[in-house]
C-alpha positions in Angstrom: 0.2 0.3 0.0 3.5 2.3 0.4 4.4 1.8 -2.6 1.0 2.8 -4.7 1.5 6.0 -2.6 3.0 9.0 -4.3 5.3 10.4 -2.3 6.8 13.1 -4.4 10.2 15.0 -3.4 8.3 17.8 -2.2 6.1 15.8 -0.3 9.1 13.9 1.5 11.0 17.1 2.3 7.6 18.7 3.9 6.4 15.4 5.9 10.5 16.2 7.5 10.1 18.6 8.5 6.0 18.4 9.7 8.2 15.5 11.7 10.3 18.0 13.1 8.1 20.4 14.4 6.0 18.0 15.5 8.7 17.0 17.5 9.4 20.4 18.7 5.7 20.9 19.4 5.6 17.5 21.7 8.5 19.1 23.2 6.9 22.9 24.6 3.5 20.8 25.3 6.2 19.1 27.7 8.1 21.5 29.4 5.3 24.2 29.3 3.4 21.7 31.5 6.2 21.1 33.4 6.6 25.3 33.9 2.9 25.4 34.6 3.3 22.8 37.5 5.8 24.5 38.7 4.2 28.3 38.7 1.1 26.6 40.6 2.9 24.8 43.5 4.5 28.4 43.7 1.9 30.5 43.3 0.1 27.9 46.2 2.5 28.5 48.3 2.7 32.2 48.2 -1.3 32.3 48.7 -1.5 29.5 51.6 1.7 31.5 53.7 -0.2 34.6 53.2 -3.7 33.8 53.9 -1.6 32.4 57.4 0.4 35.3 58.1 -2.8 37.3 57.0 -5.1 35.1 60.2 -2.5 35.5 62.8 -2.4 38.8 62.2 -6.4 39.5 62.5 -6.8 36.8 64.8 -3.7 38.9 66.7 -6.0 42.4 66.2 -9.0 40.3 67.6 -7.1 39.6 71.1 -5.8 43.2 70.8 -9.3 44.6 70.6 -10.6 42.6 72.9 -8.3 43.7 75.8 -8.6 47.0 74.3 -12.3 47.8 75.0 -12.1 45.8 78.2 -9.9 48.3 79.5 -11.7 51.0 78.2 -15.1 49.7 79.4 -13.6 49.3 83.1 -11.9 52.6 82.8 -14.7 54.5 81.3 -18.0 52.8 82.2 -19.4 52.9 78.8 -20.8 50.0 77.4 -20.3 51.1 74.1 -16.7 49.4 74.5 -18.3 46.0 75.2 -19.7 46.1 71.6 -16.6 46.0 69.9 -15.2 43.0 72.4 -18.1 41.1 71.3 -17.5 41.5 67.9 -14.0 40.4 68.7 -15.1 37.9 70.7 -17.3 36.4 68.0 -14.6 36.6 65.1 -11.2 35.1 66.4 -12.8 31.8 67.0 -14.3 32.2 62.9 -10.4 32.9 62.0 -8.9 30.2 64.6 -10.6 27.8 63.2 -10.1 28.8 59.2 -6.2 28.6 60.4 -6.5 25.3 61.4 -8.0 24.1 58.3 -5.0 25.1 56.6 -2.7 24.2 58.5 -4.2 20.4 58.1 -1.5 18.8 56.5 1.0 20.1 59.8 0.7 18.6 62.9 3.3 20.6 64.8 1.8 23.9 64.2 -1.6 22.8 64.6 -0.7 21.6 68.3 0.9 25.0 68.7 -2.3 26.7 67.6 -4.1 24.5 69.4 -1.9 26.0 72.7 -2.9 29.2 71.6 -6.4 28.3 71.7 -5.8 27.0 75.2 -4.1 30.8 76.6 -6.5 32.6 75.1 -9.3 30.8 76.3 -7.6 31.0 79.7 -7.1 34.9 79.3 -10.6 35.4 78.2 -12.0 33.0 81.9 -9.6 34.5 84.2 -9.0 38.2 83.0 -11.7 39.1 80.6 -14.7 38.1 81.7 -14.2 38.8 85.2 -13.2 41.9 85.4 -15.9 42.7 83.1 -18.3 41.7 85.2 -16.6 43.6 88.3 -17.2 46.6 86.4 -20.6 45.2 85.9 -21.1 44.9 89.6 -19.3 48.4 89.6 -17.1 46.4 92.3 -14.6 49.2 92.6 -11.9 47.8 95.5 -12.6 44.0 93.9 -10.9 46.1 90.5 -8.9 47.2 92.2 -7.1 44.1 93.6 -8.0 42.3 90.5 -5.2 44.4 88.8 -2.9 44.4 91.4 -2.3 40.9 91.0 -2.9 41.2 86.8 -3.4 37.6 85.4 -4.1 38.4 81.9 -0.4 40.0 81.6 1.1 36.2 81.5 -1.6 35.2 79.2 -0.6 38.4 77.5 3.0 37.2 77.1 2.5 33.7 76.7 0.2 34.5 73.5 2.7 36.3 71.6 5.3 34.1 72.0 3.1 31.1 71.1 2.7 33.5 68.3 6.1 33.9 67.1 6.5 30.7 67.4 4.1 29.2 64.9 5.4 32.2 62.2 9.0 30.7 62.7 7.7 27.4 61.8 5.8 28.4 58.8 8.6 30.0 57.6 10.8 27.0 57.8 8.1 24.8 56.1 7.7 27.6 53.2 11.8 27.4 52.7 12.2 23.4 52.4 8.8 23.8 49.7 11.0 26.8 48.0 14.4 24.0 48.0 12.0 21.5 46.8 10.7 23.5 43.9 14.4 25.0 42.9 15.7 20.9 42.4 12.0 20.7 39.7 13.5 23.4 38.3 16.8 22.3 37.6 15.2 19.0 36.4 13.2 20.7 33.8 16.0 22.0 32.9 17.9 19.0 32.5 14.6 17.7 30.4 14.9 20.6 28.0 18.4 20.0 26.7 17.5 16.0 26.9 15.1 17.2 24.0 16.4 19.1 21.5 19.3 16.9 21.5 16.1 14.4 20.9 14.3 16.9 18.3 18.1 17.5 16.6 19.1 13.8 16.0 15.3 13.0 14.9 16.0 15.5 12.6 19.4 14.6 11.1 18.1 10.9 10.6 14.5 12.3 8.7 16.6 14.6 6.4 19.4 11.7 5.9 16.6 9.4 4.4 15.1 12.1 2.7 17.9 13.0 0.8 19.1 9.5 0.4 16.1 8.3 -1.2 15.6 11.3 -4.2 19.4 11.1 -4.3 19.4 7.5 -5.4 16.4 7.7 -7.4 17.8 10.4 -9.5 21.0 8.1 -9.1 19.1 4.9 -10.8 17.6 7.1 -13.4 20.6 9.1 -14.4 22.5 5.7 -15.2 19.9 4.0 -17.1 19.5 6.9 -19.6 23.2 6.8 -20.3 23.4 3.2 -21.4 20.4 3.7 -23.5 22.4 6.8 -25.2 25.1 4.8 -25.1 23.4 1.8 -27.2 22.7 4.8 -30.2 19.1 4.1 -29.5 19.3 0.1 -30.0 18.1 -0.8 -26.0 14.9 -1.8 -25.9 14.6 -1.4 -22.1 13.2 0.7 -20.0 13.8 2.9 -16.9 12.4 0.7 -13.7 11.7 3.3 -11.2 10.3 1.6 -7.5 9.8 5.2 -5.9 6.0 7.2 -6.5 7.7 10.2 -6.4 8.7 12.9 -9.0 11.8 10.8 -10.4 8.6 7.9 -11.5 6.7 10.3 -13.2 10.5 11.5 -14.5 11.3 7.8 -15.4 7.6 7.4 -17.0 7.9 10.4 -18.8 11.2 9.1 -20.5 9.9 5.8 -21.2 6.9 7.1 -22.7 9.4 9.2 -25.0 11.0 6.0 -26.2 7.8 5.2 -26.7 6.8 7.6 -29.4 10.7 7.8 -30.6 10.5 4.1 -31.5 6.4 4.3 -32.8 7.8 7.7 -35.1 10.6 5.6 -36.3 8.3 2.6 -37.5 5.9 4.9 -39.2 8.5 6.9 -41.0 10.5 4.0 -42.3 7.3 2.1 -43.7 6.0 5.1 -44.7 9.0 5.8 -47.0 9.2 2.1 -47.9 5.1 2.3 -49.3 5.8 5.9 -50.7 8.7 4.3 -52.5 6.8 1.4 -54.0 4.5 3.8 -56.1 6.4 6.5 -56.5 6.5 6.4 -61.1 3.3 4.8 -61.3 1.0 6.6 -64.3 -1.9 3.4 -65.0 -4.3 4.3 -61.7 -5.2 0.3 -61.9 -1.4 -0.3 -60.4 -1.1 2.1 -58.2 -3.8 1.2 -56.4 -2.5 -2.9 -56.7 0.6 -1.7 -55.1 -0.7 0.4 -53.0 -2.8 -2.4 -51.9 -0.2 -5.1 -51.5 2.3 -2.5 -49.8 -0.3 -1.5 -47.7 -2.1 -4.9 -46.8 1.4 -6.3 -45.9 1.9 -3.7 -43.2 -1.3 -4.4 -41.3 -0.8 -7.4 -41.8 -4.1 -7.8 -43.7 -5.8 -10.5 -44.8 -8.3 -9.1 -47.3 -8.6 -6.0 -49.0 -10.7 -3.6 -52.2 -9.2 -0.3 -53.5 -12.4 2.0 -54.6 -11.6 4.4 -57.3 -13.9 7.9 -57.4 -15.4 8.8 -60.9 -18.0 10.4 -62.3 -20.8 8.7 -64.7 -23.4 10.4 -66.3 -22.8 13.2 -63.5 -23.7 10.7 -61.2 -21.2 9.7 -58.6 -19.6 6.8 -57.3 -16.8 4.8 -56.4 -15.6 1.6 -58.6 -13.2 -1.0 -57.4 -9.9 -0.6 -59.4 -7.7 -3.5 -57.2 -7.9 -6.0 -54.5 -5.5 -8.3 -52.4 -5.8 -12.0 -51.8 -8.6 -12.4 -54.2 -9.7 -16.7 -54.8 -12.4 -17.7 -56.8 -14.9 -15.3 -55.9 -14.8 -11.4 -56.5 -13.8 -9.9 -52.9 -16.3 -6.6 -52.7 -18.9 -5.1 -54.4 -18.3 -3.2 -57.9 -19.5 0.0 -57.3 -21.1 1.9 -54.8 -22.4 5.3 -54.7 -22.3 8.3 -51.7 -23.9 6.7 -48.5 -24.6 3.1 -50.1 -23.7 0.5 -46.9 -21.3 0.8 -44.3 -18.1 1.9 -47.0 -20.9 4.1 -48.8 -21.0 6.0 -45.7 -17.6 6.3 -44.4 -17.2 8.4 -48.1 -20.2 10.7 -47.5 -19.3 11.0 -43.5 -15.4 11.3 -44.7 -13.8 9.8 -41.5 -12.5 6.4 -40.4 -14.2 3.2 -39.8 -13.1 0.5 -37.9 -15.3 -2.1 -36.7 -14.2 -5.5 -34.5 -17.7 -7.0 -34.0 -18.1 -8.8 -37.3 -21.6 -11.1 -38.3 -20.6 -15.1 -38.7 -21.7 -15.2 -41.6 -19.3 -12.2 -43.2 -17.4 -13.1 -46.0 -14.6 -15.7 -44.9 -10.5 -15.4 -45.7 -9.6 -17.8 -48.1 -6.3 -20.2 -47.0 -4.8 -22.7 -48.6 -6.1 -25.3 -45.6 -9.7 -23.4 -45.4 -11.6 -20.4 -45.0 -11.0 -18.4 -41.1 -13.8 -15.2 -40.9 -12.0 -12.1 -40.1 -11.7 -10.0 -36.3 -11.3 -6.8 -37.7 -12.7 -4.4 -40.8 -10.5 -1.7 -41.5 -12.8 1.4 -44.1 -10.6 4.7 -45.0 -11.3 7.1 -46.9 -8.5 9.3 -49.2 -9.3 12.5 -49.2 -7.6 15.7 -51.3 -9.0 19.3 -50.6 -11.9 18.3 -48.4 -13.5 15.7 -51.5 -13.2 11.9 -50.9 -11.6 10.2 -54.4 -11.1 7.2 -52.9 -11.9 4.2 -50.3 -9.8 2.0 -49.2 -11.4 -1.2 -47.1 -9.1 -3.9 -45.4 -9.9 -7.2 -43.3 -7.4 -8.9 -40.8 -7.9 -11.9 -38.5 -5.8 -10.6 -36.1 -6.8 -7.0 -35.3 -5.9 -3.8 -36.1 -3.9 -1.9 -33.5 -3.2 2.4 -32.9 0.0 2.0 -34.4 -1.0 0.0 -37.5 -4.2 2.6 -37.7 -2.0 5.6 -37.8 0.4 3.4 -40.1 -2.5 3.9 -42.5 -4.2 7.3 -41.6 -0.3 9.1 -42.1 -0.2 7.0 -45.7 -3.0 8.2 -46.8 -2.2 11.8 -46.1 -0.4 11.9 -48.6 -1.7 9.3 -51.0 -4.8 11.3 -51.9 -2.3 14.0 -54.1 -1.0 10.9 -55.5 -3.8 9.6 -56.5 -4.9 13.0 -58.2 -1.8 13.6 -60.0 -2.0 10.7 -61.9 -5.7 11.3 -62.4 -5.3 14.3 -63.5 -2.6 12.7 -66.2 -5.1 10.8 -67.1 -7.1 12.8 -67.7 -4.7 15.2 -69.6 -4.3 12.8 -72.3 -7.8 12.0 -72.8 -8.4 16.1 -73.0 -5.3 16.4 -75.5 -7.0 13.6 -77.7 -10.5 15.5 -77.5 -8.8 19.0 -78.3 -7.4 17.8 -81.3 -10.7 16.3 -82.0 -12.6 19.6 -81.3 -10.4 21.8 -83.0 -11.3 19.9 -86.4 -14.9 20.6 -86.0 -14.0 24.8 -84.3 -12.8 25.0 -88.4 -16.0 23.3 -89.0 -18.1 25.7 -86.7 -16.3 29.1 -87.6 -17.3 28.9 -90.8 -20.5 28.2 -90.0 -20.3 31.3 -87.4 -19.3 33.2 -90.7 -22.7 32.8 -92.1 -24.5 32.7 -89.1 -22.8 36.7 -88.4 -23.8 38.4 -92.0 -27.4 37.1 -90.4 -26.9 38.6 -87.0 -25.8 41.5 -88.4 -28.6 42.2 -90.5 -31.2 41.0 -87.9 -29.4 43.6 -85.7 -30.8 46.2 -87.9 -34.1 45.3 -87.9 -33.7 45.2 -84.4 -32.4 48.9 -84.1 -35.7 49.8 -85.9 -38.1 48.6 -83.0 -35.8 50.0 -80.5 -36.7 53.2 -82.2 -39.8 52.0 -82.1 -39.9 50.9 -78.3 -38.2 54.1 -77.1 -41.7 56.3 -78.9 -44.2 53.6 -77.2 -42.3 54.1 -73.8 -42.7 57.9 -73.8 -46.6 56.7 -74.4 -46.4 55.2 -71.7 -45.1 57.5 -69.7 -47.0 60.3 -70.4 -50.0 58.1 -69.7 -48.4 57.5 -66.3 -48.8 60.8 -65.6 -52.1 61.3 -66.9 -53.2 58.2 -64.6 -50.9 59.8 -61.5 -53.6 62.9 -62.4 -56.3 61.0 -62.3 -55.2 58.9 -58.9 -55.0 62.8 -57.0 -58.1 64.3 -58.9 -59.9 61.0 -57.3 -58.4 61.4 -53.9 -59.4 65.3 -53.9 -62.7 64.2 -54.8 -62.8 61.7 -51.6 -62.1 64.4 -50.0 -65.1 66.2 -50.6 -67.2 63.6 -50.3 -65.7 63.5 -46.7 -66.2 67.0 -46.5 -69.5 66.7 -47.8 -70.6 64.0 -45.8 -69.7 65.9 -42.9 -71.2 68.9 -43.7 -74.5 67.4 -44.5 -74.9 65.9 -41.1 -74.2 69.0 -39.1 -76.1 70.8 -41.2 -78.9 68.6 -40.9 -78.1 67.6 -37.4 -78.5 71.3 -36.1 -82.2 72.1 -36.9 -82.8 68.6 -36.6 -82.4 69.4 -32.7 -84.8 72.2 -32.4 -87.1 69.9 -34.3 -86.9 66.8 -31.7 -86.0 68.9 -28.5 -89.6 71.1 -29.0 -91.7 68.1 -30.3 -90.5 66.4 -27.8 -91.5 69.1 -24.8 -94.6 69.7 -27.4 -95.5 66.0 -27.3 -94.9 66.0 -23.2 -98.0 69.1 -22.5 -97.2 68.8 -18.7 -99.5 72.3 -18.9 -102.1 71.6 -21.5 -101.9 74.0 -23.2 -102.1 72.6 -27.0 -105.0 70.4 -27.4 -104.9 66.2 -27.7 -104.8 66.5 -32.1 -102.0 69.0 -31.7 -100.2 67.0 -29.3 -100.2 64.8 -31.7 -98.9 66.9 -34.5 -95.7 66.6 -32.1 -95.6 63.1 -32.0 -95.3 62.6 -35.5 -92.9 65.5 -36.0 -91.1 63.5 -33.4 -91.7 60.5 -34.9 -90.8 62.0 -37.7 -87.2 63.4 -36.8 -85.8 60.4 -35.5 -86.8 58.6 -38.7 -84.7 60.8 -40.0 -82.3 60.7 -37.0 -81.7 56.7 -37.7 -81.3 57.7 -41.8 -78.4 60.1 -40.6 -76.5 57.5 -39.0 -77.4 54.8 -41.3 -75.9 56.4 -44.4 -72.7 57.0 -41.6 -73.3 53.3 -41.4 -72.7 52.7 -44.5 -69.7 55.2 -44.9 -67.5 53.6 -43.0 -68.2 50.4 -44.3 -67.4 51.4 -47.2 -63.7 53.4 -45.8 -63.5 50.0 -43.7 -63.2 52.2 -40.9 -66.3 50.2 -38.4 -64.5 49.1 -35.3 -65.1 45.6 -34.9 -64.9 44.2 -31.4 -65.2 40.5 -30.8 -66.4 39.3 -26.7 -68.5 37.1 -25.2 -71.9 36.8 -26.0 -74.2 34.6 -24.1 -76.7 32.5 -26.2 -79.1 32.1 -23.7 -79.9 35.9 -23.4 -80.0 36.3 -27.1 -83.8 34.8 -27.6 -85.0 36.6 -24.6 -84.0 40.4 -25.9 -85.5 39.3 -29.3 -89.1 38.9 -27.8 -88.8 41.8 -25.3 -88.3 43.7 -28.2 -90.8 42.5 -31.0 -93.5 40.3 -29.3 -95.1 44.1 -28.9 -94.5 44.4 -32.7 -96.2 41.1 -33.6 -98.8 41.6 -31.0 -99.5 45.3 -32.2 -99.6 43.9 -35.8 -101.6 40.5 -35.4 -98.6 38.3 -36.4 -97.2 35.5 -34.9 -94.2 35.5 -33.3 -92.1 31.7 -32.9 -88.1 32.0 -31.5 -86.5 28.4 -31.6 -82.9 27.5 -30.6 -81.3 24.4 -30.8 -79.7 22.2 -28.0 -76.7 22.2 -29.2 -75.9 25.5 -29.9 -73.1 26.4 -27.4 -73.6 29.0 -24.5 -70.7 31.4 -24.9 -70.3 32.5 -28.3 -67.7 34.7 -29.7 -68.4 37.8 -31.9 -69.3 41.6 -32.2 -72.2 41.6 -29.6 -73.6 44.7 -30.9 -73.0 44.2 -34.9 -74.8 40.4 -34.7 -78.0 42.1 -32.8 -77.9 45.0 -35.4 -78.1 42.4 -38.0 -80.5 39.9 -36.5 -82.8 43.1 -35.7 -82.4 44.5 -38.6 -83.5 41.4 -40.8 -87.0 41.3 -38.2 -87.4 44.4 -38.8 -87.8 44.0 -42.4 -90.0 40.9 -41.4 -92.1 42.2 -39.7 -92.5 45.7 -41.9 -93.2 43.5 -45.5 -95.4 40.9 -43.0 -99.6 41.6 -43.5 -100.7 38.5 -42.0 -99.3 34.9 -40.9 -96.2 34.5 -38.9 -92.2 35.7 -38.4 -90.0 33.0 -37.7 -86.5 33.3 -35.7 -84.3 29.8 -35.8 -81.3 29.6 -34.5 -79.1 26.7 -34.6 -75.0 25.8 -34.5 -73.7 23.9 -38.4 -72.5 20.5 -37.4 -69.0 20.1 -38.4 -69.6 17.7 -41.6 -71.1 20.8 -42.2 -68.6 23.1 -43.1 -66.5 23.3 -45.5 -62.6 23.4 -45.4 -62.5 26.9 -45.5 -65.0 27.6 -43.1 -62.9 24.9 -40.5 -59.6 27.5 -41.5 -61.7 30.0 -39.5 -63.1 28.5 -36.8 -65.1 25.0 -36.1 -68.0 26.9 -34.4 -70.8 28.3 -37.0 -74.2 29.9 -36.1 -76.8 29.9 -38.5 -79.6 32.3 -38.1 -82.6 32.3 -39.8 -85.7 34.2 -40.4 -88.1 33.7 -41.9 -91.8 35.7 -42.8 -94.7 34.8 -44.7 -95.1 38.1 -46.5 -94.8 40.1 -50.0 -91.6 37.8 -50.7 -88.9 39.1 -53.2 -89.1 37.8 -57.3 -85.6 36.0 -58.3 -84.8 38.7 -60.8 -84.8 40.8 -57.4 -82.6 39.1 -54.8 -79.1 40.8 -56.1 -80.7 43.6 -55.8 -81.9 44.5 -52.4 -78.5 44.3 -51.2 -77.6 47.4 -52.9 -77.3 50.4 -51.1 -80.6 52.7 -51.5 -82.5 49.7 -53.5 -85.7 47.9 -52.4 -87.4 45.6 -54.8 -89.7 48.2 -56.7 -90.9 51.7 -56.9 -94.5 49.9 -55.4 -92.4 49.1 -52.1 -90.8 52.2 -51.5 -94.2 54.0 -51.9 -96.0 51.1 -49.5 -93.8 50.0 -47.2 -91.7 53.1 -46.7 -87.4 53.2 -45.9 -84.4 53.6 -47.4 -83.2 50.8 -49.4 -80.0 50.5 -46.6 -80.7 48.0 -44.4 -79.8 44.7 -46.2 -76.9 46.7 -47.6 -75.7 47.1 -44.4 -76.4 44.3 -42.6 -74.4 42.3 -45.7 -71.7 44.4 -44.6 -71.7 43.9 -40.7 -71.4 39.4 -42.0 -68.6 40.4 -43.9 -66.9 42.5 -40.8 -67.9 39.3 -39.1 -66.9 36.5 -40.9 -69.9 34.9 -42.2 -72.3 36.2 -44.7 -76.4 36.7 -45.7 -77.9 34.6 -48.1 -81.5 35.1 -49.4 -84.7 31.9 -50.3 -87.7 33.9 -51.7 -90.5 33.8 -54.0 -92.6 36.3 -54.8 -96.0 36.3 -52.8 -94.3 33.4 -50.8 -92.6 34.8 -48.2 -88.9 35.2 -47.3 -86.2 33.8 -45.3 -82.9 35.7 -44.9 -80.2 33.2 -42.9 -77.4 34.7 -40.9 -73.9 32.4 -41.5 -71.3 33.6 -39.0 -68.4 32.3 -37.0 -67.1 32.2 -33.6 -63.8 34.5 -33.5 -62.7 34.7 -29.4 -59.6 36.1 -31.5 -61.2 37.8 -34.2 -60.5 37.9 -37.8 -57.1 39.4 -38.6 -55.9 42.2 -39.3 -56.6 42.8 -43.2 -55.4 46.6 -44.8 -57.9 49.0 -45.7 -58.1 51.3 -48.8 -57.0 54.8 -48.2 -59.4 57.6 -48.9 -61.2 60.6 -47.9 -63.7 58.5 -46.3 -61.8 57.5 -43.7 -62.9 60.6 -41.3 -66.3 60.9 -42.6 -67.1 57.2 -41.5 -65.4 57.8 -38.0 -68.1 59.2 -36.2 -68.6 59.5 -32.7 -69.5 56.1 -30.4 -72.3 58.0 -29.2 -73.9 58.2 -32.9 -72.5 54.9 -33.6 -76.4 53.1 -32.8 -77.2 52.2 -36.6 -79.8 49.4 -35.3 -83.0 49.6 -37.0 -86.1 49.6 -34.6 -89.4 50.6 -33.7 -89.0 54.3 -33.1 -91.6 55.2 -30.0 -92.2 57.8 -28.9 -91.1 58.9 -25.6 -93.5 58.5 -22.4 -95.3 62.0 -21.4 -94.2 62.8 -18.3 -93.8 65.4 -15.8 -90.5 67.3 -14.5 -89.4 65.0 -10.9 -89.3 66.7 -8.3 -85.7 65.5 -7.5 -85.0 67.3 -10.9 -86.2 70.9 -10.0 -84.0 69.8 -6.4 -80.9 69.4 -8.4 -80.9 72.3 -11.1 -83.3 74.7 -8.8 -81.5 78.0 -9.1 -78.0 77.1 -11.3 -76.9 79.2 -13.5 -75.4 77.8 -17.1 -74.2 79.8 -19.3 -75.7 78.0 -23.3 -73.0 79.4 -26.1 -74.2 78.5 -29.5 -75.0 80.7 -33.2 -78.5 79.4 -33.9 -81.2 81.3 -32.6 -83.7 77.6 -32.4 -81.1 76.0 -30.6 -80.8 78.7 -28.2 -84.6 79.2 -28.0 -85.8 75.4 -27.7 -82.7 74.8 -25.0 -83.4 77.7 -23.2 -87.1 76.9 -22.7 -86.2 73.3 -21.5 -83.8 73.8 -18.7 -85.7 76.7 -17.5 -88.6 74.6 -16.9 -86.6 72.4 -14.5 -85.8 75.9 -12.4 -81.6 76.9 -13.9 -81.0 80.3 -15.4 -79.8 80.4 -18.3 -77.4 83.2 -19.8 -77.5 83.3 -23.9 -73.8 83.7 -26.0 -73.7 84.2 -29.4 -70.2 83.4 -29.7 -66.8 82.6 -28.2 -65.8 86.4 -27.1 -69.6 87.1 -26.1 -69.0 83.7 -23.7 -65.4 85.1 -22.4 -67.0 88.3 -21.4 -69.9 86.9 -19.5 -67.2 84.7 -17.9 -65.6 87.7 -16.4 -68.4 89.7 -15.6 -69.9 86.5 -13.3 -68.0 84.0 -11.7 -71.2 82.4 -10.4 -71.7 80.3 -14.0 -72.6 76.3 -12.6 -72.3 74.4 -15.9 -71.5 75.5 -19.9 -73.1 74.1 -22.9 -70.5 75.0 -25.6 -71.4 74.9 -29.2 -68.2 74.2 -31.6 -68.9 76.2 -34.6 -69.7 79.5 -34.1 -68.5 82.8 -36.2 -65.6 84.7 -35.0 -64.1 82.1 -32.0 -65.2 78.6 -32.4 -65.8 76.4 -29.2 -61.7 75.2 -29.3 -60.5 78.3 -28.3 -63.0 79.1 -26.1 -62.4 76.1 -23.8 -59.1 76.1 -24.4 -58.7 79.7 -22.7 -61.0 79.3 -19.9 -59.2 76.1 -18.7 -55.6 77.8 -19.6 -55.6 81.7 -19.2 -58.8 81.6 -16.7 -57.8 79.0 -14.8 -61.5 77.4 -14.5 -60.2 73.6 -14.5 -63.3 72.3 -12.3 -65.9 74.5 -13.7 -68.1 71.5 -15.7 -67.9 72.5 -20.2 -70.3 70.1 -22.2 -69.2 70.5 -25.4 -72.2 70.0 -28.3 -71.8 69.4 -31.8 -73.5 68.8 -34.8 -70.2 67.4 -36.3 -70.0 63.7 -36.7 -66.5 62.9 -37.4 -64.6 60.7 -34.9 -61.4 63.2 -33.8 -64.7 65.6 -32.4 -64.5 64.1 -29.5 -61.4 63.5 -28.5 -60.7 66.8 -30.3 -63.5 68.4 -27.6 -62.0 66.7 -24.5 -58.4 67.9 -25.8 -59.7 71.7 -26.4 -60.8 71.2 -22.3 -64.0 69.7 -22.4 -65.8 67.7 -19.7 -68.0 66.1 -21.6 -69.3 65.4 -25.4 -73.0 65.1 -26.8 -73.5 64.9 -30.0 -76.8 67.0 -32.3 -79.6 66.2 -32.4 -79.3 65.1 -29.0 -82.1 63.2 -26.8 -84.0 66.2 -24.2 -83.5 62.7 -21.1 -79.5 62.5 -22.3 -78.8 65.9 -21.9 -80.5 66.4 -18.6 -78.8 63.2 -17.3 -75.5 64.6 -18.4 -76.7 68.1 -16.6 -77.5 66.5 -13.8 -74.5 63.9 -13.3 -72.0 66.8 -13.6 -73.8 69.4 -11.5 -74.1 66.8 -8.5 -70.1 66.1 -9.1 -69.4 69.8 -8.7 -72.0 70.4 -6.3 -69.5 67.3 -3.8 -66.3 68.8 -4.8 
C-alpha cells in the first residue's frame, strides 16, 4: 500500500519538516506543562503562606481589640466598648478555625495553634470576663485587687510568644517547599536539553533518509538514461523506478518518450518504404494494386479492396480498381454510391471506420487449409482538397493495433495527392485527344459562324428599328402614367370633397333636427295642457319623423364607415341563452300590434358562449326581423338559431373556425322576385318603386346587414319567391381572437365614416315616442337656481334649450359666440356649467374652452361640448381642448338632462 501511495520530493521534505515540527511541538507542550505545574505550586505556596499570616494577624488584632475594649469599659464604664469586645470575641474563633484547616497537613503547627487557643480562652476566663463582670457590678475594690495581681499579663505574653513560634515554623516550612521547587526547576532544565538533543537527532535521521531516497532514485534514472544513450537507440529496455514520486514520473515520461520515438521511427520507415514502391506509376489500376499490396503487408491484412471515385452520367460513384488476396470469389462489390452501405457512409462522412464485432455470415478469408472469418474491418477514405477521391477497405484475422491504424492514416494523408496527380495525367491525355478532335470541329463551326454573323448583322439592323419604335411607345406610356397619377390625385380630391360634404351634411341636418326633436318632445309632453290633443299628436308625428330622419343619417354614416373600413369591430363573449329573451322583449309588442305570430327557436346544440361582436350581431338580427315584420301583413315571423355540425363545414370554414351559427329569419310576407334578389343588398335599393311607396324605408338596412356580416367573418343568404314569403339566413363563425387584420384602402371617406361612438347605434328598430312625463321633483331640486351659460349661434337651438332648461328651474345665460362667452364669464363668476357649441363665428368652441381652462384657470367648471359634426376626431379634439363631456346633435332631451345632472351633482360634491 505504501508503494502505491505517491509521495513526491516536495511531500517527503514537507513530511520531514512536519515530523521535526511535531517533535518540537511535543517538547514545547511537555515543557509548558512542567513550567505551569511549578508556577502553580509556587503560587499555591505564596497564597497559602499569605493567608496564614493574614489570619494570624487578624487573630492578634481581635485579641488586642478585646483587651483594649475591656480596659476602656473598665476605665470609662461606657458600654459601647463592649460592642467591640463582643465582635472580636465572636470573630477570633472563626479565623482560628479557618487557620486550623489551612494547617491540617502540619500537625506540629496545629499543636502550637491549639496551645494558642488554650491560652486565649484562659485569658478570657481569668482576666477578660471577670473584670467586665466586676465593672458591671461596680465593685471598685475588687477591680483594684484584680489589677494588683494582673493575671492576664502573663497570658498576653504567652500568646505573643506562641504566635512568634508559629510564624517561625511557617517560614521554615515555606523554605523547605521552595527548595523542592528549585530542584524540580533544575530537572526541567536538564529535560529541555535532552529534548533538544532528541529533536536534533530525529531531524538529522529524517533529512538523511529523505535525501538518500531522492539521490538514489535520481542516480538510478541517470544511469539508465546513459546506458540507453550509449547503445545508440538500439536499447529496447525501459527505466524501472520503484519509488512513487517525481523521479518515477520522470522515468515514466522518459519511457513514454522512448515509446513515441520508436513508433515514429516505425511509421517513418514504413511510410518511406510504401511511398518508394508506388513512385513513378502512371496507371491508376497499377497504382491501386501496388498501394493495396504494400499497405496490406504492413498492417497484416488478409483481404483488401481499392475503390476510385468516378463520375458516370453526372452520377458520382466509386468503382473497384484493385483487390488483395482475391480467390475464386470476387472481393467486395464492383461499385457503390455515397451513403450506400457502410463503405458509402464512410465516404459520405469523410471519416475512418473500424469494426471489430464482425457477423458470422461475413465473407471468409481463404487460406491453403481452409477459410477463416475476419476479426476486424478497416475502412479508410482518401481525401484530396476536402473531397473523397478513393476508399480503401481492409480485413484482418487478428485485429488492427493503434500503431497500424496510425500508419494507414498517415500514408493516406499524402496518397490522395498521388492519386489526384495520376488521375490528372490521365485526364490530360484524354483532354488532349478531345482537343484535337474539337479543333477540327471548331474549324467547321467557324465557317458556319461566319455565315451566321452576316445573318445577325441583318437582324441587328431590324432590332435597331424596333428599339426606336419601343422608345416611342415608352414615351407614350410615361405620358399615360402621368395622366393616371393626375387622375388618382383627382380621385383623392373627390374623396376628400365627399368626406367634407358628408360631414357638412351631417352638421347641417343635425343642427335644425336638434331643435325639432327637443321642441316636438316638449310639445308632445304638453305638461301644462297649452295645446289640444290633436296638436299634441302633430308634435308626436314631428318627433317620430325627426327620429326617422336621424336613423337615416346614422344608416348613411354606418354605410360610409363600412365602405371606408373604419368601423370598429370588437369581438367578445355573447351569451346565446339571453339572445332569444332580448329579441322577444323587443319584437313581441310589434307582433301583437300587427296581429302576427312570432316564433323563436334555439337548437340544443347551440353553445352557451359565442365569440363575435355582440352589437353588430344584434343589429343584423334586429334589421332582418324589422324587415320581416314590415313586409308581412298576415301569418307569422320565425327566428331559428342553430349550430352547424362539423360535417356541414367546408374546409375553408374550418380554417376560420370550428364553431359556426346559422340564424334564420323567415316570414310569410310579400316575398321577393328572383330577379331582384341581388338588387336588394345594394345601397338605396328595394324590390321596386311600389314597395317604397307602400312600406317606406331607405333601402340601406340589408346593405348594412351584408357588410356587417362580412366584418364578422360570415355572410347573409336569401331564399324567397314572390308572394311566398322570404327566408334570410345569417351564417357567422365564433372568433375568440377576432379576424386577422387586413389593410384598408386609403381614402377621404375615413374621416367621414369615423363617427362618434355616441352616435354609433345604427340599429334598425321600431321608434317609439318617449313617455309623456312631468319634470320630477328631484330634478327641480338638483337644477333649481343653477346658472347655465348656453353658447350657440343658432337661435332655434337657443330657444329650444333655454325653454327646456328653464322649465327645470335653471337660470340660462346666452352667448352667441366665444368672445361673448368670455365676456360673460369675466362679469359673472357664479356660472355652474357651460353648454358649449363648437362651430361658431368669430371664436369657435375649441378656442373658447382652451382660454377658459388655460388663461382663466377654471379647471373645475363643467363644460359640455355640443356639436352637430359627426367626425371621429371631434370627441377627442373637444376633450383635449378642455371639455368635460361631449354630446352630439341631435340629442335626446333626457340624455342632456342626465348629463347635466351628473356634472352638477359632481360639482356640488367638490
